[in-house]
C-alpha positions in Angstrom: 90.8 132.6 119.7 94.2 131.5 119.0 94.3 128.7 120.3 90.9 127.3 118.5 92.3 127.8 114.8 95.3 125.4 116.1 93.6 123.4 117.3 91.2 123.6 114.2 94.5 122.9 112.2 95.9 120.5 114.4 93.0 118.6 113.7 92.7 119.1 110.2 96.4 117.7 110.1 95.7 114.3 111.5 92.8 113.7 109.5 94.6 114.2 107.0 96.9 111.3 108.0 94.3 108.8 108.7 93.3 109.6 104.5 97.3 109.2 104.2 97.6 106.4 105.8 93.7 104.1 104.6 94.8 105.3 100.9 98.4 103.8 100.8 97.3 100.3 102.7 94.6 100.1 100.1 95.3 97.6 97.2 95.6 100.0 94.2 96.8 103.5 95.7 95.5 106.5 94.2 99.3 108.0 93.4 97.5 111.0 92.9 95.1 111.6 95.6 98.3 111.0 97.8 100.0 113.8 96.4 97.5 115.8 96.9 96.5 114.8 100.6 100.1 115.4 101.0 100.2 118.2 99.9 97.9 119.4 101.7 99.0 118.3 104.8 102.5 119.7 104.3 100.2 123.0 103.8 99.0 122.8 107.1 101.9 121.9 108.7 103.5 125.4 107.4 100.9 127.6 109.0 101.0 125.4 112.2 105.0 126.3 112.0 104.1 130.1 111.5 102.1 130.8 114.3 
């Protein structure tokens, strides 16, 4: 069960990374959206390192 949770968090982290990359490469990136995505990605990473 713990491994499933870790896998889920890793998938979410990768998805957030992809969204961040996509937003950064837009002609006019939304700075607020980028900030929110990066904050969420950091939160997920913190949870992963705490397991």
